[in-house]
Each structure stands twice: as structure tokens, then as C-alpha cells.
C-alpha positions as CSV (number, residue, x, y, z in Angstrom):
1,M,-35.8,50.0,-47.4
2,Q,-32.5,49.1,-48.7
3,D,-30.3,46.0,-46.8
4,W,-27.6,48.1,-45.8
5,S,-25.7,44.4,-45.3
6,D,-25.8,43.8,-49.4
7,G,-26.6,40.0,-48.5
8,Y,-23.6,39.5,-46.1
9,M,-24.3,37.6,-42.8
10,T,-23.9,40.6,-40.3
11,E,-25.9,39.2,-37.3
12,V,-23.0,37.2,-35.9
13,A,-19.2,38.9,-36.1
14,Y,-16.5,37.1,-37.4
15,T,-13.7,34.9,-36.1
16,F,-10.6,36.2,-34.6
17,G,-8.1,35.2,-37.2
18,Y,-4.9,36.3,-38.6
19,Y,-3.9,35.6,-41.9
20,P,0.1,35.3,-42.2
21,E,-0.7,35.8,-46.3
22,L,-1.2,39.2,-46.0
23,N,2.3,40.0,-44.3
24,P,4.1,41.9,-46.6
25,L,7.3,40.2,-46.0
26,R,5.9,37.0,-46.7
27,A,5.0,37.6,-49.7
28,R,8.2,39.2,-50.7
29,L,10.0,35.3,-50.1
30,A,7.2,34.1,-52.0
31,L,7.8,36.9,-55.3
32,L,11.4,36.4,-54.5
33,E,11.2,32.2,-54.7
34,A,8.8,32.8,-57.6
35,G,11.7,34.7,-59.3
36,I,9.6,38.0,-59.3
37,V,10.6,41.7,-58.6
38,P,8.7,42.4,-55.3
39,P,8.0,45.9,-54.7
40,E,8.8,47.9,-51.6
41,F,5.3,47.8,-49.4
42,H,4.5,51.3,-48.4
43,T,1.1,51.2,-48.3
44,A,-1.5,49.0,-48.1
45,C,-4.8,48.0,-48.4
46,E,-7.3,45.2,-46.8
47,L,-10.8,44.9,-48.1
48,G,-13.3,43.2,-45.7
49,F,-10.6,43.1,-43.0
50,G,-13.3,41.4,-40.1
51,Q,-11.9,41.7,-36.5
52,G,-8.6,43.8,-37.9
53,M,-6.3,41.2,-36.1
54,S,-4.5,40.9,-39.5
55,V,-4.5,44.9,-40.3
56,N,-3.5,45.6,-37.2
57,I,-0.5,43.3,-36.7
58,H,0.8,43.9,-40.0
59,G,0.3,47.8,-39.3
60,A,1.9,47.8,-35.8
61,A,4.7,45.3,-36.7
62,S,6.0,47.0,-40.3
63,S,6.3,50.7,-41.9
64,T,3.8,50.0,-44.0
65,Q,0.5,52.2,-43.7
66,W,-2.6,50.0,-44.1
67,H,-5.9,51.4,-45.1
68,G,-9.1,49.4,-44.8
69,T,-12.9,48.8,-45.1
70,D,-15.2,46.1,-43.2
71,F,-18.6,47.0,-43.2
72,N,-19.6,45.2,-40.2
73,P,-19.8,48.3,-37.2
74,S,-19.2,46.1,-34.5
75,Q,-16.0,44.5,-36.4
76,V,-14.8,47.6,-37.4
77,G,-15.4,49.3,-33.8
78,F,-13.4,46.4,-32.4
79,A,-10.3,47.1,-35.1
80,R,-10.2,50.3,-34.4
81,E,-9.9,50.0,-30.5
82,L,-7.1,47.9,-31.2
83,A,-5.5,50.4,-33.2
84,Q,-6.6,53.3,-31.0
85,D,-4.0,56.6,-30.4
86,T,-2.3,55.4,-34.2
87,P,-2.8,56.6,-37.6
88,L,-4.4,53.4,-38.3
89,A,-7.4,53.8,-36.5
90,A,-8.3,56.8,-38.7
91,N,-7.8,54.2,-41.6
92,L,-10.1,51.6,-40.9
93,S,-13.4,52.6,-42.3
94,D,-16.8,50.6,-42.3
95,E,-18.2,52.0,-45.3
96,A,-19.7,49.3,-48.1
97,F,-16.8,48.4,-50.8
98,E,-18.3,50.9,-53.5
99,D,-18.2,53.9,-51.1
100,F,-14.7,52.9,-50.1
101,C,-13.3,52.3,-53.6
102,R,-14.9,55.8,-55.1
103,R,-12.7,57.9,-52.2
104,D,-10.3,60.5,-53.4
105,D,-8.2,60.4,-50.6
106,L,-6.8,57.3,-50.7
107,P,-3.4,56.5,-51.9
108,Q,-1.8,54.2,-54.5
109,F,-1.2,50.8,-52.8
110,D,1.8,48.4,-53.4
111,L,-0.4,45.4,-51.6
112,I,-3.9,45.3,-52.1
113,A,-5.3,42.3,-49.6
114,L,-8.8,40.3,-49.8
115,H,-8.9,37.2,-48.0
116,G,-11.9,35.1,-48.4
117,I,-14.2,37.7,-49.1
118,W,-13.8,37.7,-52.5
119,S,-16.3,34.3,-52.2
120,W,-19.0,36.1,-50.0
121,I,-20.0,39.1,-52.3
122,S,-21.7,39.9,-55.3
123,D,-20.3,39.9,-58.9
124,A,-21.5,44.1,-58.4
125,N,-19.0,43.8,-55.4
126,R,-16.3,42.3,-57.6
127,A,-16.8,44.8,-60.1
128,V,-16.4,47.7,-57.7
129,I,-13.2,46.0,-56.2
130,A,-12.0,45.2,-59.7
131,N,-12.1,48.3,-60.6
132,F,-10.3,49.6,-57.6
133,I,-7.3,47.6,-58.3
134,E,-7.2,48.7,-61.6
135,R,-7.2,52.3,-60.7
136,K,-5.5,52.1,-57.0
137,L,-2.8,49.7,-57.6
138,K,0.8,51.1,-58.5
139,A,2.8,49.5,-61.1
140,G,4.7,46.3,-59.8
141,G,1.8,46.5,-56.9
142,V,0.9,43.1,-55.4
143,V,-2.8,42.0,-55.3
144,Y,-3.3,38.8,-52.5
145,V,-6.9,37.1,-53.1
146,S,-8.3,34.0,-51.6
147,Y,-11.1,32.1,-52.3
148,N,-13.2,28.9,-52.8
149,T,-12.1,26.9,-55.6
150,Q,-13.9,25.0,-58.5
151,P,-13.2,22.1,-58.6
152,G,-12.9,21.1,-54.7
153,W,-15.9,22.7,-54.1
154,A,-18.1,20.7,-57.2
155,A,-19.6,17.8,-55.1
156,V,-20.2,20.0,-51.8
157,S,-21.5,23.5,-53.2
158,P,-24.9,22.0,-53.1
159,L,-24.9,21.7,-49.3
160,T,-24.6,25.2,-49.0
161,E,-27.5,26.1,-51.4
162,L,-29.4,23.4,-49.2
163,M,-28.6,24.7,-45.8
164,A,-29.3,28.2,-47.2
165,G,-32.5,27.2,-48.6
166,F,-33.8,25.8,-45.6
167,D,-32.6,28.9,-43.6
168,A,-34.6,31.0,-45.6
169,A,-37.9,29.3,-45.8
170,S,-38.4,27.5,-42.7
171,N,-36.4,29.0,-39.5
172,P,-38.6,31.3,-37.3
173,P,-37.8,34.8,-37.5
174,G,-35.7,36.2,-34.4
175,I,-34.1,32.8,-34.0
176,G,-30.6,33.4,-33.0
177,P,-27.2,32.2,-35.6
178,A,-26.1,29.5,-34.0
179,A,-29.5,28.0,-33.6
180,R,-30.3,28.8,-37.1
181,I,-27.1,26.9,-38.3
182,D,-27.7,24.0,-36.2
183,A,-31.0,23.9,-37.5
184,A,-30.1,23.7,-41.0
185,L,-27.4,21.3,-40.4
186,D,-29.8,19.0,-38.6
187,F,-32.4,19.3,-41.5
188,A,-29.1,18.6,-44.3
189,D,-28.7,15.0,-41.8
190,K,-32.1,14.2,-41.7
191,L,-32.4,14.4,-45.6
192,M,-29.3,11.9,-46.3
193,A,-30.3,10.0,-43.6
194,T,-33.3,8.9,-45.9
195,G,-31.0,7.5,-48.5
196,A,-30.8,10.4,-50.9
197,V,-28.9,9.6,-53.8
198,Y,-26.6,12.3,-53.8
199,G,-25.3,11.3,-50.3
200,K,-24.3,7.9,-52.1
201,A,-23.1,9.5,-55.1
202,N,-21.1,12.0,-53.5
203,P,-19.3,10.3,-50.0
204,Q,-17.1,12.9,-49.7
205,A,-20.0,15.4,-49.2
206,L,-21.4,13.5,-46.6
207,E,-17.7,13.4,-44.8
208,H,-17.8,17.1,-45.3
209,L,-21.1,17.7,-43.6
210,K,-20.1,15.8,-40.7
211,R,-16.8,18.0,-40.3
212,L,-19.2,21.1,-40.1
213,R,-20.6,19.7,-36.9
214,G,-17.0,21.0,-35.4
215,H,-16.7,24.3,-37.1
216,D,-16.9,27.7,-35.2
217,R,-20.5,28.9,-35.8
218,R,-19.2,32.5,-36.6
219,Y,-17.1,30.4,-39.6
220,L,-20.1,28.8,-40.8
221,A,-22.4,32.2,-40.6
222,H,-20.0,34.0,-42.9
223,E,-18.9,30.8,-44.8
224,Y,-22.6,29.4,-45.8
225,F,-25.2,31.5,-45.0
226,N,-24.9,34.4,-47.2
227,R,-26.8,35.4,-50.1
228,D,-23.9,35.6,-52.2
229,W,-21.7,32.6,-52.4
230,L,-19.8,31.3,-55.0
231,P,-16.5,28.9,-55.7
232,M,-14.8,30.1,-58.5
233,S,-12.3,28.4,-60.8
234,F,-9.2,29.7,-61.5
235,A,-9.7,30.4,-65.2
236,R,-12.6,32.4,-64.4
237,M,-10.9,34.3,-61.4
238,R,-8.0,34.9,-64.3
239,G,-10.5,37.2,-66.5
240,W,-11.4,39.3,-63.3
241,M,-8.1,39.9,-62.4
242,E,-6.4,40.4,-66.4
243,G,-9.1,42.6,-66.7
244,A,-7.5,45.0,-63.7
245,R,-4.4,44.7,-65.8
246,L,-3.0,42.1,-63.2
247,Q,-0.7,38.7,-64.1
248,Y,-0.6,35.9,-61.9
249,A,2.5,35.7,-60.0
250,T,2.6,33.0,-57.9
251,S,0.7,30.9,-54.5
252,A,0.8,32.2,-51.6
253,H,0.8,28.9,-49.7
254,Y,4.6,28.3,-49.3
255,L,3.9,24.2,-49.3
256,D,2.4,24.6,-53.1
257,H,6.0,25.9,-54.1
258,V,7.4,22.2,-53.3
259,P,6.0,20.1,-55.9
260,M,7.3,17.0,-54.7
261,L,4.6,17.0,-51.9
262,N,1.4,17.7,-54.0
263,L,2.1,15.9,-57.2
264,S,3.3,13.0,-58.5
265,A,6.2,12.4,-61.2
266,A,4.2,12.5,-64.1
267,Q,1.7,15.2,-62.9
268,Q,4.8,17.4,-63.2
269,E,5.2,16.5,-66.1
270,L,2.2,16.6,-67.4
271,L,2.1,20.4,-65.8
272,A,5.6,21.3,-67.3
273,G,4.4,20.6,-70.6
274,I,1.7,23.5,-70.5
275,P,3.0,26.3,-71.8
276,D,-0.1,28.6,-70.6
277,A,0.2,29.5,-67.1
278,G,-3.9,29.8,-66.5
279,L,-4.6,26.4,-68.2
280,R,-1.7,24.9,-66.5
281,E,-2.9,26.4,-62.7
282,T,-6.5,24.7,-63.5
283,A,-5.2,21.8,-64.6
284,R,-3.3,21.4,-61.1
285,D,-6.5,22.6,-59.1
286,F,-8.1,19.1,-61.0
287,I,-5.1,17.1,-59.9
288,V,-5.2,18.3,-56.3
289,N,-9.0,19.0,-56.2
290,R,-8.0,22.3,-54.5
291,L,-10.7,23.5,-52.7
292,F,-9.5,26.7,-51.5
293,R,-6.9,29.6,-53.4
294,R,-4.1,31.6,-52.1
295,D,-2.7,33.5,-54.3
296,Y,-0.5,36.4,-55.2
297,W,-1.1,38.5,-58.3
298,V,1.4,41.5,-59.6
299,R,0.8,44.0,-62.1
300,G,3.3,44.5,-64.6
301,A,5.6,41.5,-62.8
302,R,9.4,41.7,-63.8
303,R,11.4,38.6,-63.9
304,L,14.3,38.0,-62.2
305,A,17.9,37.2,-63.3
306,P,19.0,34.0,-62.0
307,A,22.1,35.5,-60.6
308,E,19.9,38.7,-58.8
309,R,17.3,36.5,-57.6
310,A,20.0,34.3,-56.0
311,E,21.4,37.3,-54.4
312,R,18.1,38.5,-53.4
313,L,17.4,35.3,-51.8
314,R,20.9,35.3,-49.9
315,A,19.8,38.6,-48.1
316,Q,16.6,37.3,-47.1
317,R,16.4,36.8,-43.2
318,V,14.8,34.1,-41.5
319,I,14.0,33.3,-37.7
320,L,13.3,29.6,-36.2
321,A,9.5,29.8,-34.3
322,Q,10.5,26.4,-32.3
323,G,13.4,24.9,-30.5
324,A,15.6,23.0,-33.0
325,A,15.4,19.4,-31.9
326,K,11.6,19.7,-31.4
327,V,11.4,20.4,-35.7
328,K,9.6,17.1,-36.9
329,L,11.5,16.5,-40.3
330,K,7.6,15.4,-41.7
331,V,5.4,17.3,-43.7
332,S,2.1,16.3,-45.2
333,G,1.0,17.7,-48.7
334,I,-1.2,15.8,-51.2
335,Q,1.0,13.1,-52.1
336,G,0.9,11.6,-48.3
337,E,3.4,12.5,-45.6
338,A,7.1,12.9,-47.0
339,T,10.0,12.2,-44.3
340,L,12.3,15.4,-45.0
341,H,16.3,14.4,-45.1
342,E,17.9,14.8,-41.8
343,D,21.4,15.5,-43.9
344,V,20.0,18.7,-44.7
345,Y,17.6,19.6,-42.3
346,R,19.5,19.4,-39.1
347,P,22.0,21.4,-40.3
348,I,19.9,24.3,-41.3
349,L,17.8,24.0,-37.9
350,D,21.0,24.0,-36.1
351,A,22.4,27.2,-37.7
352,L,18.6,28.8,-36.2
353,A,18.4,27.0,-33.2
354,D,19.6,30.2,-31.2
355,H,16.9,32.1,-32.6
356,R,18.6,34.8,-33.8
357,P,17.7,36.0,-37.4
358,R,19.7,35.2,-40.2
359,S,20.2,35.0,-43.8
360,L,20.1,32.8,-46.3
361,G,23.2,33.6,-47.2
362,E,24.6,33.1,-43.5
363,I,23.1,30.0,-43.4
364,E,24.9,28.5,-46.4
365,Q,28.1,29.6,-45.5
366,L,27.4,27.8,-41.7
367,V,26.3,24.8,-43.7
368,A,28.9,24.4,-46.7
369,A,31.0,22.0,-45.1
370,R,28.1,19.7,-45.3
371,G,27.7,20.1,-49.1
372,I,24.3,21.8,-48.9
373,H,23.5,24.3,-51.6
374,L,21.4,27.7,-51.8
375,A,18.8,25.8,-53.8
376,R,18.6,23.5,-51.0
377,I,18.2,25.7,-48.5
378,V,15.8,27.9,-50.3
379,E,13.4,24.7,-50.8
380,A,13.8,23.4,-47.0
381,V,13.1,27.2,-46.0
382,M,9.9,27.0,-48.0
383,I,8.7,24.1,-46.2
384,L,9.8,25.1,-42.6
385,A,8.1,27.8,-43.0
386,G,5.1,26.8,-44.5
387,T,4.4,24.4,-41.7
388,G,5.1,27.4,-39.1
389,A,8.8,26.5,-37.8
390,V,10.7,29.3,-39.7
391,H,9.2,33.2,-40.5
392,P,10.7,35.5,-42.7
393,A,12.5,38.0,-40.5
394,Q,12.8,42.0,-40.8
395,P,15.9,43.8,-41.1
396,E,17.1,45.1,-37.6
397,Q,16.5,48.8,-38.1
398,A,13.4,48.0,-39.0
399,I,12.7,45.3,-35.9
400,A,13.7,48.5,-33.6
401,A,11.1,50.7,-35.3
402,A,8.3,48.7,-34.6
403,A,8.7,46.9,-31.5
404,P,7.0,50.0,-29.2
405,H,4.0,49.8,-31.5
406,T,3.8,46.0,-31.2
407,A,4.4,45.9,-27.6
408,R,0.9,48.4,-27.1
409,L,-1.0,46.6,-29.7
410,N,0.2,42.8,-27.8
411,A,-0.7,44.2,-24.4
412,R,-4.4,45.2,-25.8
413,L,-4.8,41.8,-27.1
414,C,-3.4,39.8,-24.0
415,A,-6.0,42.0,-22.3
416,I,-8.7,40.4,-23.8
417,A,-7.3,37.0,-22.4
418,R,-8.3,38.2,-19.2
419,Y,-12.1,37.2,-20.2
420,S,-12.0,35.2,-23.5
421,E,-9.6,32.6,-25.5
422,D,-11.1,34.6,-28.9
423,V,-7.9,36.0,-29.7
424,N,-4.6,33.7,-30.4
425,S,-1.8,35.4,-32.2
426,L,0.3,38.5,-30.9
427,A,2.7,40.9,-33.4
428,S,6.1,40.3,-33.8
429,P,8.5,43.3,-34.8
430,V,11.0,40.8,-36.1
431,S,8.7,38.6,-38.1
432,G,6.6,41.6,-39.4
433,G,3.6,39.6,-38.5
434,A,2.3,37.2,-35.9
435,I,3.1,33.9,-34.1
436,Q,0.4,31.6,-32.2
437,V,0.1,32.5,-28.8
438,G,-2.5,31.0,-26.8
439,R,-4.9,32.3,-24.3
440,I,-3.0,30.8,-20.9
441,E,0.8,31.7,-22.7
442,Q,-1.0,35.6,-23.0
443,L,-2.2,35.8,-19.2
444,F,1.6,34.1,-18.4
445,L,2.6,37.3,-20.1
446,L,0.7,39.5,-18.3
447,A,1.9,38.0,-15.1
448,L,5.7,38.5,-16.1
449,G,4.3,42.0,-17.4
450,Q,3.4,42.9,-13.3
451,G,6.5,41.5,-12.0
452,K,5.2,37.6,-11.4
453,R,8.4,35.1,-11.5
454,G,8.8,31.1,-11.7
455,R,6.4,28.5,-12.4
456,D,4.4,29.0,-9.3
457,E,3.8,32.6,-9.5
458,L,2.5,32.5,-13.3
459,A,0.7,29.5,-12.5
460,D,-1.2,31.3,-9.2
461,F,-1.8,34.3,-11.1
462,T,-3.3,32.8,-14.2
463,G,-5.5,30.5,-12.0
464,A,-7.1,33.2,-10.3
465,V,-7.9,35.2,-13.5
466,L,-9.5,32.0,-14.7
467,A,-11.2,31.3,-11.5
468,A,-12.7,35.0,-11.3
469,Q,-14.4,33.9,-14.8
470,G,-15.4,31.1,-13.6
471,H,-13.5,29.3,-16.8
472,R,-12.0,25.9,-16.5
473,I,-9.2,23.7,-18.4
474,L,-10.7,20.9,-20.6
475,R,-9.4,17.7,-20.5
476,D,-10.7,14.9,-22.3
477,G,-13.8,17.1,-23.3
478,K,-14.5,17.4,-19.1
479,P,-13.4,20.8,-17.1
480,L,-10.9,20.1,-14.4
481,G,-11.3,20.4,-10.8
482,D,-9.5,23.1,-8.8
483,A,-6.4,21.2,-7.4
484,E,-6.2,19.4,-10.9
485,Q,-6.4,22.5,-12.8
486,M,-4.0,24.4,-10.4
487,Q,-1.6,21.6,-11.1
488,A,-2.1,21.4,-14.9
489,L,-1.1,25.7,-14.6
490,R,2.2,24.5,-12.8
491,V,3.4,22.2,-15.5
492,Q,2.3,24.7,-18.4
493,A,4.0,27.7,-16.6
494,G,7.0,25.1,-16.2
495,N,7.0,24.3,-19.8
496,F,6.2,27.7,-21.1
497,E,9.3,29.2,-19.0
498,T,11.7,26.5,-20.2
499,D,10.4,26.2,-24.2
500,R,8.4,29.1,-25.0
501,L,9.6,32.3,-23.5
502,P,13.0,32.4,-25.2
503,V,11.1,32.0,-29.0
504,L,8.9,35.3,-27.8
505,R,11.8,37.1,-26.4
506,A,13.0,36.4,-29.5
507,F,10.1,37.3,-31.7
508,G,10.3,40.6,-29.8
509,I,7.1,39.5,-28.0
510,S,8.3,39.4,-24.7
511,S,11.2,41.5,-22.9
């Protein structure tokens, strides 16, 4: 009988992660910064949407019409449950890529997104997807693809083959996925402990093996135990994408747009002297020893004239996601930790301190007296957005249209917090995407929805929910007692009311 999973790990569901790079509004800002005309994102498709967090959040938080497929039925069931009673539910399929991609009832797309899946599928499926992109992406449309990358994986990838080989040869039938993973990790540890020369020659591989112990087993199952797993160089990816008539546009990782964070002056000079974009990106991957790429590719990329680029950037709106005074003026890159210039960043943060969306043009006017010009504002916004302190923001009309849909989705997501901590993101009609909101804060939001007010009422409601499930807050890895837990919840509730609730209201997540 044919294996319906096609070698892909289906015994354990994937994590409930949200991936902001799939947000069309975020893609728009990255493309504008790179000087490329972004499309109007009317239709989008996510291939391999996992639990459907990103596709549901982006479907609810914007006017973009989303479609997608993931052939793990339990994940598709959860994604459809989140999307219930909306057109998105009917657009989420559990078909294999080959079946989904040959359908003739799908629209042409402005955005096709693949997060991570490219590294975990066979070349046959890559060919199916490349053909789908060639046929279904509009002129000017964008492909987002993230994937494990050479040369960063060169020293480490043999470990994945070792663990997968042990799993196939030595794990008994019927053993659960978590136990399979732990057994494979134990075997790899024992092998390295014998003094294997591979470990001595590749000390970073030993460090990587240690870090794996701390990862979510659901993530490890999908990352390391698929039949097909291939870190790919940018040059090989370029061959696939150019075969589908795409051109490399820019990185979807905002901090990549700021060379000083990741490259020395000599490295910047070397890269600037490479005229071929493909070779330039390949060389950069060697310089930073990149493990994972997040890229936007465009069909028929059109360059913006400098004046038009500036005009469009001035119209771009952003919103601050934390208290202005709490934003740390430090950022980490390959070159180490950099201190941001306070005389530039504090005025920009002050202009956004009331958590109202403002355009870069408005910020420019507010900080003009400080001598801060548009180029510095754009660089600052890319860094602040890259750290999560700032998010792109939609126009007011789009916010109003999305608000009822995000409210319904967030109610479903917060309800899950009664029983588990799997979900840690909520949809924002303001950002067109999500911001991170942990389980305790989601329970506080549920309490507010039931009319609870004040620190004590929020804490009592949340404490009762946790107690009913037998769940405990951990401190230094140890569960708190009853009195300690309630005291901790009261402190968290007070901080929530003072610091977080104003931000959640500004993002349209709480009334």
C-alpha cells in the first residue's frame, strides 16, 4: 500500500507557531525598503500550513483571501475549526501537494508562501510546487520561502542522518514519537562520548546536539525525522525559483536589511563588489555561516525610482508594541551586540509612545527638529520591527473591516488557553498579523470578557482555571504552592493592567 504521508512525519502534530514573514503587510515593507514595487495582496496561498495559525490569523486580520493545504488531517481539522463559519474554512485543504497544485478551481495568487516545508519534502514535490508557482503566481506576485541553508548546516547535517538512521534501524515498532526522538538523541550522545573524531573535528556539532535536548519534541520530529531532509544552498534554490520565472527580491528577515549588524566593513565592501545577486547572496551565507534563510522572490520585479520609493515609505504606517521607555536600545547580529543611537531612536519611540499608528512621514515631521531624516527613520523602523518592538500597521478602513473577524478568532484562541499553553499568538486587525500573547495573559483577557475587573478579580479567575486543570506556574523549574501561585498571579495581573492591556487595546486585541 502506498504511504499517504510520502515520507513526511505525521505521527505527531506540528507546533502552534505563528510566522510573521507570511503577513502581506510585512512583505510590503520589506519590498519597499529594497526598492521593489509590492503587489496589492488580494489572494494568497500557504502550502504546508501546519496547525493553520498563520493562515487563520492573516485570513482574519486582512482583506486578503487565503487558500492552503496541509496533508496532516488532524492539523487541517484544527485549522478549519479555527476558521469555522468563514470562507477560509472551505479554502483549507488536506490534499497532498500534487493533488492540490493541479486543481483548476484555484485563483491566481499575489502571494504564495512556504515556511520551512521546502527542506522537508522530496525533489518530486519540489518540482510540483515549482510548477504550481510558475502557473498560479501573478505577474508582480511574491513567493515567500524559508528553508535550511548550506553552508551553515554543513558540519551539523550528518547528525540528522545519524539520528534518522538509528530511528529506522533500532527503534521498536509502536514506540511513541517522543520516545523515538529521545532514544536517537541518547544514541548520538553515546557515540560522541566514545571520542568520535567527527565530534572532535566539529565541536559546533556537539553544541548543537546539546541544544536539541531543550527543543519541543514536536519540532524535532518534523525537523529531523522526515524521510526527506535537505539543507540547500542559495545557488540551488535560485535554480528552482528562476525555473519558475522568479527573481530574488530581498530577505524577509528585517535585520538582514541592516548590513552593519551582520557584516564588517571589509565584508560589506567585498559583497558590494559582486555584481551577480546570486553569487552575492551565496557569499554572504558563507560569511555569516547561515543556517536558515527567509526570502521573498518576485515575478517580474519592478524597481522604484528613488523619489517614488521615498513617497511610498513615507505613507507606510507603524505602531509601537511595547512601552517606549522599555524598548532596549541594543540589538544583536552576527557582529555581536550593537548599541542604538539614543539621539535617533528615542525621538522616534517618543513619536510612537501613545501606541497610535503613524506613518513614517508623520514621524519625519515630528523628529525634523532633531535633524533625523527619512533614511535614518527607515533604518530605525527596520531594526525596531526586526526586534518586535514595532509592527507595520494597516489603514484605518482596513482595521475597521478586520476587527470583527479577529475578535471571533481571538475568542476561539483564548478559549484554548483554559486547557493548554499551545497557542501564544493573537490576531491584530491593526498589524494585519499577530502579536505574542501568552497563556496567562489570554486568561486575563477571558476574565475581562466575563466582566472581571481589577487585579484581584483577574487573578482569582485565572487561578481557578489553572486549579481546575491541575496546572502550576513554575519558578526556577519548580511548581509554586497555592499561596505562592495566587500571589504570582496578582503581580502578573497588576503588570498586565498597567503595561500590556494598553498595548493590546491599541492593537485591537482587547476592547
